[in-house]
Every structure is written in C-alpha cells, then in structure tokens.
ROMIGU-920125 format. One line per 2 residues: number of its first residue (from 1); for each residue x, y, z of C-alpha. Coordinates in pm, 1 decimal. Example, Ala and Ser with C-alpha at 12.3 -4.5 7.8 and 13.67 -1.06 7.14 Angstrom:
<marpas>
1 = 1230.0/-450.0/780.0; 1367.0/-106.0/714.0 $
</marpas>
This chain:
<marpas>
1 = 0.0/0.0/0.0; 129.0/344.9/-87.9 $
3 = 119.6/599.2/193.9; -127.6/834.3/13.1 $
5 = -366.2/539.4/-14.4; -416.3/530.7/361.6 $
7 = -672.5/808.2/360.7; -866.8/672.6/64.6 $
9 = -860.6/316.4/196.7; -1017.9/378.0/534.3 $
11 = -1376.5/277.9/599.5; -1634.1/293.8/872.7 $
13 = -1442.5/7.3/1034.9; -1140.6/234.6/1063.0 $
15 = -1345.9/519.5/1204.9; -1454.7/291.8/1491.7 $
17 = -1095.7/184.8/1571.7; -888.2/423.5/1781.3 $
19 = -526.7/531.5/1806.6; -519.7/360.2/2147.4 $
21 = -512.9/24.7/1966.8; -177.1/118.7/1812.2 $
23 = -22.3/245.4/2134.7; 284.2/60.9/2267.0 $
25 = 466.7/144.2/2589.4; 831.2/238.2/2534.1 $
27 = 1095.5/403.5/2751.4; 1120.9/780.0/2741.8 $
29 = 1368.4/1043.1/2852.9; 1334.3/1386.7/3004.8 $
31 = 1521.6/1700.2/2896.3; 1732.9/1666.8/3210.1 $
33 = 1882.1/1340.9/3085.1; 2197.3/1348.7/2876.6 $
35 = 2286.6/1171.1/2554.0; 2471.5/895.5/2740.6 $
37 = 2135.6/785.7/2880.3; 1983.9/798.3/2532.3 $
39 = 2268.1/583.8/2396.5; 2215.0/332.8/2677.1 $
41 = 1841.0/304.6/2602.4; 1894.9/257.7/2229.4 $
43 = 2162.1/-6.4/2304.4; 1932.5/-191.9/2543.5 $
45 = 1621.9/-172.6/2320.3; 1735.0/-284.9/1975.2 $
47 = 1389.0/-242.3/1817.5; 1330.5/108.8/1949.5 $
49 = 1312.3/341.8/1646.4; 1210.4/655.4/1833.3 $
51 = 1260.2/775.0/2189.1; 1001.5/1021.2/2323.0 $
53 = 1115.1/1319.9/2526.3; 868.2/1386.3/2808.9 $
55 = 867.9/1643.9/3084.2; 624.6/1605.4/3375.3 $
57 = 400.2/1382.1/3165.3; 385.8/1618.0/2866.8 $
59 = 559.6/1506.1/2546.5; 739.0/1767.0/2342.2 $
61 = 997.6/1586.5/2131.6; 1111.1/1263.5/1966.7 $
63 = 1466.0/1134.6/1911.7; 1507.7/929.9/1597.1 $
65 = 1731.8/626.7/1649.5; 1899.6/639.4/1310.0 $
67 = 1972.1/1013.2/1322.3; 2100.8/996.1/1679.4 $
69 = 2337.7/703.6/1626.1; 2462.1/849.8/1298.7 $
71 = 2548.2/1178.6/1466.8; 2708.1/1022.3/1770.1 $
73 = 2926.9/801.8/1547.8; 3095.1/1107.6/1392.5 $
75 = 3444.9/1195.0/1515.3; 3456.3/1369.1/1855.9 $
77 = 3072.5/1383.9/1884.8; 3072.2/1152.9/2187.0 $
79 = 3321.0/1377.7/2360.6; 3119.5/1688.5/2269.6 $
81 = 2762.7/1564.9/2336.3; 2771.1/1271.8/2580.8 $
83 = 2700.5/1494.3/2879.5; 2476.4/1743.7/2705.9 $
85 = 2097.1/1739.6/2723.3; 1925.9/1487.1/2498.3 $
87 = 1729.8/1767.5/2331.4; 2034.9/1835.1/2112.1 $
89 = 1917.8/1571.4/1861.8; 1545.9/1595.5/1932.7 $
91 = 1274.2/1659.2/1676.5; 1092.4/1949.3/1834.7 $
93 = 769.2/1900.6/1634.2; 673.4/1533.1/1656.1 $
95 = 325.7/1420.2/1561.1; 117.5/1390.7/1879.5 $
97 = -218.9/1212.5/1861.5; -483.6/1163.3/2128.1 $
99 = -560.8/800.6/2212.2; -930.0/840.7/2128.8 $
101 = -862.9/963.8/1774.9; -1017.4/739.4/1508.8 $
103 = -779.1/557.5/1278.1; -918.6/740.6/978.1 $
105 = -812.2/1070.4/1136.5; -480.8/919.4/1245.1 $
107 = -408.9/822.8/884.8; -499.0/1172.7/765.6 $
109 = -259.8/1329.2/1016.7; 18.0/1083.6/930.0 $
111 = -24.5/1159.8/559.8; -21.8/1533.8/630.7 $
113 = 294.9/1512.5/842.0; 488.7/1326.9/571.7 $
115 = 725.7/1033.1/583.7; 866.5/1134.5/923.2 $
117 = 567.9/996.1/1113.4; 589.7/667.0/925.0 $
119 = 958.5/615.7/997.6; 977.6/767.0/1348.1 $
121 = 629.6/686.1/1470.2; 403.5/924.9/1657.2 $
123 = 338.0/1001.2/2021.2; 8.7/891.4/2177.9 $
125 = -142.1/1089.6/2464.6; -444.3/1070.4/2688.8 $
127 = -582.7/1401.2/2805.5; -253.9/1556.7/2700.4 $
129 = -32.6/1316.9/2897.5; 209.9/1074.7/2736.8 $
131 = 109.6/706.1/2733.4; 320.1/558.3/2452.3 $
133 = 397.5/573.4/2081.7; 238.0/439.2/1764.9 $
135 = 436.5/301.7/1472.7; 366.3/389.8/1112.1 $
137 = 409.4/28.5/1003.9; 145.8/-81.2/1257.5 $
139 = -92.6/182.8/1124.0; -41.4/60.2/766.6 $
141 = -86.2/-302.7/872.9; -403.6/-224.6/1069.1 $
143 = -553.5/-23.2/785.8; -469.7/-304.8/541.1 $
145 = -642.6/-557.0/767.3; -948.6/-332.4/792.9 $
147 = -955.2/-294.8/416.0; -942.3/-673.2/379.0 $
149 = -1234.6/-708.0/619.9; -1435.8/-447.0/431.5 $
151 = -1352.7/-609.8/97.9; -1473.4/-945.0/230.7 $
153 = -1795.9/-788.7/357.8; -1856.2/-624.2/19.5 $
155 = -1799.6/-954.6/-162.5; -2040.6/-1131.4/71.2 $
157 = -2301.8/-861.5/13.5; -2260.9/-886.5/-364.1 $
159 = -2287.0/-1265.1/-348.3; -2617.5/-1238.5/-167.1 $
161 = -2736.3/-960.8/-399.2; -2666.2/-1205.1/-686.9 $
163 = -2899.3/-1456.7/-522.2; -3172.8/-1192.2/-508.3 $
165 = -3119.3/-1083.0/-869.4; -3114.6/-1444.3/-989.2 $
167 = -3443.0/-1508.3/-808.7; -3596.8/-1197.2/-967.6 $
169 = -3505.0/-1321.3/-1316.8; -3573.4/-1690.7/-1262.4 $
171 = -3946.2/-1673.6/-1335.6; -3876.3/-1541.2/-1683.4 $
173 = -3614.8/-1811.4/-1743.3; -3866.9/-2078.2/-1648.9 $
175 = -4129.0/-1932.6/-1883.7; -3876.6/-1926.7/-2170.1 $
177 = -3805.2/-2292.8/-2105.5; -4176.9/-2378.2/-2115.6 $
179 = -4265.2/-2168.7/-2420.6; -3964.4/-2194.9/-2652.0 $
181 = -3833.8/-2516.1/-2805.1; -3507.6/-2386.5/-2954.2 $
183 = -3365.0/-2091.2/-2765.6; -3064.9/-1957.2/-2576.0 $
185 = -2997.8/-1709.4/-2299.2; -2658.0/-1587.8/-2181.8 $
187 = -2650.1/-1347.2/-1887.1; -2320.0/-1260.0/-1722.0 $
189 = -2282.9/-948.8/-1506.0; -1937.6/-798.1/-1500.4 $
191 = -1932.0/-756.7/-1121.1; -2145.0/-1037.9/-977.8 $
193 = -2464.4/-837.9/-1017.1; -2535.7/-596.8/-1297.3 $
195 = -2758.0/-375.7/-1503.4; -2856.2/-615.6/-1781.1 $
197 = -3215.7/-732.7/-1745.1; -3451.2/-971.4/-1920.9 $
199 = -3816.8/-1061.5/-1879.7; -4048.9/-1307.7/-2051.4 $
201 = -4428.0/-1331.5/-2018.0; -4663.6/-1582.1/-2179.7 $
203 = -5031.5/-1534.1/-2256.9; -5299.4/-1701.7/-2467.7 $
205 = -5198.6/-1522.6/-2788.2; -4822.8/-1571.5/-2762.1 $
207 = -4549.4/-1413.9/-2559.3; -4375.7/-1086.0/-2474.6 $
209 = -4001.9/-1048.3/-2408.1; -3798.1/-753.9/-2286.7 $
211 = -3417.9/-729.6/-2297.5; -3266.6/-419.9/-2139.0 $
213 = -2928.4/-271.7/-2060.1; -2958.0/-31.1/-1767.2 $
215 = -2717.0/248.2/-1685.6; -2409.0/122.4/-1505.7 $
217 = -2308.4/-220.4/-1384.4; -2245.1/-375.5/-1044.8 $
219 = -2462.3/-252.0/-757.7; -2587.2/69.0/-931.2 $
221 = -2688.4/-130.1/-1238.6; -2863.6/-388.2/-1022.5 $
223 = -3065.2/-113.0/-852.7; -3177.3/2.8/-1194.8 $
225 = -3298.3/-349.1/-1283.3; -3517.5/-346.4/-971.4 $
227 = -3672.1/-18.5/-1089.1; -3719.7/-168.4/-1435.2 $
229 = -3884.9/-478.9/-1289.4; -4131.2/-259.6/-1102.0 $
231 = -4194.4/-53.2/-1416.5; -4264.2/-365.6/-1622.1 $
233 = -4507.1/-512.8/-1371.0; -4691.4/-181.7/-1351.4 $
235 = -4713.2/-160.7/-1731.9; -4848.2/-514.9/-1767.0 $
237 = -5108.5/-453.7/-1498.0; -5225.3/-155.0/-1701.1 $
239 = -5246.1/-361.6/-2020.8; -4954.3/-181.9/-2189.3 $
241 = -4864.9/-495.9/-2382.0; -4768.4/-377.8/-2730.5 $
243 = -4392.4/-319.6/-2766.0; -4428.2/52.0/-2834.8 $
245 = -4672.1/112.3/-2548.8; -4456.1/-92.8/-2316.1 $
247 = -4140.5/112.9/-2378.3; -4339.3/432.2/-2334.3 $
249 = -4472.1/309.2/-1998.9; -4122.7/206.3/-1886.5 $
251 = -3988.4/546.6/-1982.5; -4245.1/735.2/-1776.5 $
253 = -4211.4/505.7/-1474.3; -3830.4/535.6/-1466.0 $
255 = -3843.8/914.0/-1502.4; -4102.6/938.2/-1225.9 $
257 = -3909.1/705.8/-992.7; -3581.4/894.1/-1045.0 $
259 = -3735.1/1239.6/-1024.9; -3671.0/1318.2/-1391.0 $
261 = -4018.6/1440.7/-1480.7; -4002.7/1811.9/-1560.2 $
263 = -3627.3/1797.8/-1497.2; -3334.9/1887.6/-1716.6 $
265 = -2982.1/1754.7/-1730.8; -2883.2/2056.9/-1524.2 $
267 = -3143.3/2013.9/-1249.2; -3194.6/1637.6/-1214.0 $
269 = -2985.0/1444.8/-965.3; -3005.0/1142.4/-1194.2 $
271 = -2967.7/1097.1/-1566.6; -3015.1/722.0/-1573.2 $
273 = -3223.3/490.4/-1783.4; -3178.1/197.2/-2018.0 $
275 = -3153.0/72.5/-2372.5; -3415.2/-192.5/-2438.9 $
277 = -3606.3/-393.4/-2694.5; -3959.1/-526.0/-2646.4 $
279 = -4058.6/-825.9/-2860.1; -4413.8/-951.6/-2910.3 $
281 = -4488.6/-1276.5/-3096.7; -4844.8/-1367.6/-3196.2 $
283 = -4825.4/-1741.8/-3244.0; -5148.4/-1777.1/-3446.9 $
285 = -5046.5/-1521.2/-3709.5; -4666.5/-1573.6/-3687.6 $
287 = -4632.0/-1198.0/-3646.7; -4329.2/-1060.2/-3466.5 $
289 = -4359.5/-696.8/-3357.1; -4093.9/-500.7/-3177.2 $
291 = -3989.5/-160.1/-3056.0; -3623.3/-95.1/-2990.7 $
293 = -3451.0/179.7/-2797.1; -3088.0/157.5/-2909.5 $
295 = -3075.3/-222.1/-2870.5; -2896.5/-436.5/-3129.9 $
297 = -3090.4/-736.5/-3266.7; -3045.7/-962.4/-3569.5 $
299 = -3286.3/-1185.5/-3759.4; -3150.0/-1474.5/-3966.8 $
301 = -3381.0/-1620.2/-4229.9; -3339.9/-1961.9/-4387.1 $
303 = -3175.1/-1795.7/-4687.0; -2957.3/-1487.9/-4700.4 $
305 = -2738.7/-1306.1/-4445.5; -2846.3/-1194.6/-4099.6 $
307 = -3022.0/-857.2/-4094.1; -3038.3/-598.6/-3817.5 $
309 = -3378.5/-510.3/-3676.4; -3462.0/-141.7/-3689.5 $
311 = -3386.3/43.8/-3368.1; -3468.2/394.7/-3251.7 $
313 = -3182.4/613.0/-3128.4; -3365.7/747.1/-2822.1 $
315 = -3293.2/584.7/-2486.3; -3549.0/512.4/-2213.5 $
317 = -3577.9/717.9/-1896.0; -3302.9/972.2/-1955.4 $
319 = -3358.4/1339.7/-1886.6; -3339.7/1432.4/-2255.6 $
321 = -3605.9/1173.3/-2348.1; -3957.9/1325.5/-2355.9 $
323 = -4184.2/1166.0/-2098.7; -4446.5/1070.8/-2360.1 $
325 = -4203.4/965.5/-2632.7; -4344.1/684.4/-2848.0 $
327 = -4092.1/440.3/-2992.7; -4180.9/325.6/-3345.9 $
329 = -4321.7/-23.3/-3361.6; -4202.0/-257.1/-3636.8 $
331 = -4352.2/-583.6/-3758.3; -4261.0/-880.3/-3975.4 $
333 = -4390.2/-1232.4/-4038.1; -4166.1/-1513.2/-3918.1 $
335 = -4114.5/-1830.5/-4118.7; -4027.3/-2165.2/-3970.6 $
337 = -3653.0/-2177.4/-3915.9; -3609.4/-1802.4/-3881.8 $
339 = -3374.6/-1712.0/-3598.4; -3356.2/-1396.2/-3387.7 $
341 = -3073.9/-1286.9/-3158.4; -3068.4/-982.0/-2926.7 $
343 = -2759.3/-862.0/-2742.3; -2655.0/-579.6/-2512.8 $
345 = -2367.9/-347.1/-2596.2; -2143.4/-531.6/-2352.4 $
347 = -2100.5/-771.5/-2645.2; -2056.1/-526.7/-2930.5 $
349 = -1833.1/-283.4/-2739.7; -1596.4/-534.8/-2577.7 $
351 = -1237.1/-457.1/-2685.2; -1007.4/-741.4/-2781.8 $
353 = -821.7/-906.6/-3064.4; -471.4/-819.4/-3177.8 $
355 = -555.4/-450.6/-3217.1; -769.0/-417.7/-2902.7 $
357 = -1070.9/-292.5/-3095.6; -1441.0/-351.6/-3032.4 $
359 = -1602.9/-687.2/-3109.3; -1845.3/-501.2/-3335.1 $
361 = -2172.2/-573.0/-3512.3; -2018.4/-694.8/-3837.4 $
363 = -1822.7/-965.6/-3655.8; -2139.4/-1073.8/-3475.9 $
365 = -2328.2/-1092.1/-3804.7; -2051.9/-1303.8/-3959.1 $
367 = -2054.3/-1544.6/-3664.4; -2431.9/-1582.7/-3680.9 $
369 = -2402.5/-1671.7/-4050.7; -2124.3/-1915.9/-3969.8 $
371 = -2315.7/-2102.0/-3698.3; -2667.4/-2060.6/-3837.2 $
373 = -2732.5/-2435.3/-3872.8; -2657.0/-2515.5/-3509.0 $
375 = -2928.7/-2549.3/-3244.5; -2956.4/-2227.6/-3045.8 $
377 = -2787.6/-2370.3/-2734.5; -2490.6/-2491.3/-2942.6 $
379 = -2481.8/-2161.9/-3133.1; -2469.5/-1975.7/-2802.3 $
381 = -2181.5/-2192.8/-2680.1; -1986.9/-2138.3/-3002.3 $
383 = -2057.0/-1765.4/-2989.0; -1938.4/-1751.3/-2627.3 $
385 = -1611.5/-1924.2/-2716.1; -1550.9/-1681.0/-3001.8 $
387 = -1632.8/-1387.0/-2774.9; -1401.4/-1500.7/-2493.8 $
389 = -1122.6/-1572.9/-2739.9; -1164.2/-1221.8/-2879.1 $
391 = -1161.0/-1070.5/-2530.3; -836.2/-1250.5/-2441.0 $
393 = -660.0/-1075.0/-2155.2; -861.0/-756.6/-2190.6 $
395 = -1076.2/-674.7/-1885.0; -1450.3/-718.3/-1923.2 $
397 = -1594.2/-380.2/-2019.0; -1959.8/-426.6/-1926.5 $
399 = -2233.4/-674.1/-1840.4; -2295.8/-920.2/-2123.5 $
401 = -2633.5/-1060.5/-2228.1; -2778.6/-1224.4/-2537.3 $
403 = -3112.5/-1390.1/-2596.5; -3215.2/-1581.2/-2904.9 $
405 = -3473.3/-1821.6/-3040.2; -3549.8/-2010.1/-3358.4 $
407 = -3911.5/-1999.8/-3470.3 $
</marpas>
C-alpha cells in the first residue's frame, strides 16, 4: 500500500478503531537526561526506532534512532555531546495524537505530516499526557487488515445480492423454457450483479419479451434493474402490452421514480435509464412486432445473411427523453426456421483481438451466418467461445447478455 492510499482506503471500520489500539509502551527520557542515557536506552532496546522526550508527563519531542546514532558516530561527537541534554538531537515538532482519535483521522494526520511519522512513529497521549507511541508500520498493517475485512464484507453482500437478482429473473427463465423449443440465454454481469435485465411473459396469444441494458453495472446497475422490474409489472397490470406502449410506460415510470419528470440535465440528480427492446410474438399469425430503444438485434432467415432489426436512437428514462415519447413499432412475419438474436452493448463494445478494438456488429453478423445451422444452445456456446477468445486478456468492459430463439 502506498502511503497516500491510507486516507482513501479507510472505511467505517477504521473510524470505529482508535489510536489507542496502536499504542505501545516504550521508555522515554526527560530534557534533564543526557545523551549517554539515550545511547544506553537505544543499546538496550534494539527495536526502538524513536525515543520520546517527556517532561512532567507532557511530550514535546522525539529522538530518531537512526539520526542519533549516525550523529554520535561522527568523530569527537561523543566527547562533545555525551554529557549534554538529549534535546540536542530531538525533533521538536513530533506528531502527537490523542488516544481516542479514530484511525481514519490518524491516517490523515500521518499523511499530512509526511514520511517522518511513518519512519519515526508518533506520540500517543491521553488528556494531554504521554502514554506511549504508535508506529507507522502498525498503522499501515491495521488499515490493510481493515480494508481486507471491508472487501470481504462487500464480496459477501454482492454474493447475496446475486442470489436476489437471480431469483428476480428466474421466473422469466422458467417461462422461456416452457414456451420456446429452440432458444438460448446468456446473462453474465461484469461484477457479480449488474444492469442487464430480461423478462419473458406468456399469454394465450403468444409471448412478450424484454431485454434491457440499464445504466451502469455492479450494484448501481442492479438497482436500476429493480426499478425496471417494477416498471414492467406496472405496465403489464395496465395492459400496456404492445412493444411501443410498453417502452413508453417504462420510460415514464423510470423518469417518475428517479425524479426526472419536468427535470433537465442541469437540475436532475439522476440521468439514468436503459436501452431496451420489447418483442411480441403472436403465435397464431406468426407476427413478430418489436420496438427498440438503441438495442442491437439480428434476424436470420433460412436464406440470405443476418439482418439488423430497426432500432430507434432514443434511450429510455433519460432526462433528454420526452416523458411521452413513443418508440416506433415494427412488424414482420416469421417463417419456420427463422432465428432472432438480441444482445446488449457489452457484447458489441468489448475490446479485444490483436488490435484491441471492439467486437463489433459486423463480426457478430458473420458469426451468426457461420453457426446458423446449429441449435440455439450450441450456437450460443460457439458464440461464447468466439467472444471469450476475442476478449483474451482484456478486462470485461460491461455486463454481457444475449437472448435468441429459432421460430
């Protein structure tokens, strides 16, 4: 850990710990004692790096072991200084910290005082009276341990948040399994939980699917998926079941929840939302309708190359999106064997390859053409292998999701 990282690394755990926990009792000298006594104490206590100077219980100096021994080893210095007061080699402005000071404040004061307090240590007092010293290395070690504890607590919280998010999405996964015969779903948050979201609802006429990529990833993205889940349930209860109506309802709900109604980018505390596509399939008429807000989707017919589905360039829920914006609804008839694949921009925008460039839509289209004859589960596996190979050693940029089915 670098010294400047102390301040940034402290947590509420550190604020509860006190300087008293770092205090160790060491010998001290008074100004009346000479340098012979200091030499004797440093000789007796090999690990003593600093010797406090205390007068009537009040500390006012610190003698650094290395500086003192270096000076006294110079020619004739023993003869000149042995019998002189120990204050001759004393640091007159040592760092003095009260025992009840939180470790976060201790770290701030150590950082402010510079390297001296790390190498020499600092004096610890109680109600102004000397009780011992604290060592910089002990402070760093304690802060590191507290950081490790906090990191473990965060990981445990994320693990449990993943359980909650999985449970929220599981109903849709089960309905996909019951409704679709040849399909695939790949959902992988970058940070355990994330902002990619999917939903699937069956009814007597067919089914409705929503794939969304919310602002952010990790915990903030996961919070957005909870808002989106609430928005979707509210829309379905109000019979907003066509793709265009559904996106409009989601837009208004998100803006209302985040206080973005009648707000501007300058006045709103939040400018968050999502990219999404709503798909509606009427099984009796073989009609697929959709409305897309900046979401990439491909349809692969039995003959010919994969084609991109039309998508609108306006996102959902953001402050610059009108609250009553209506996303255009598209429609096409599906033939047996037609295949559709939707993916979030965590796929298209992932850098990799020899030149560290984005995976890109053209590469996706080529892979779909290459693996078009495979069942959707096998196609998804092959696509995943290609994607991971492309990513290589590059860090994951975003949450990654794709959903596909063959009609």
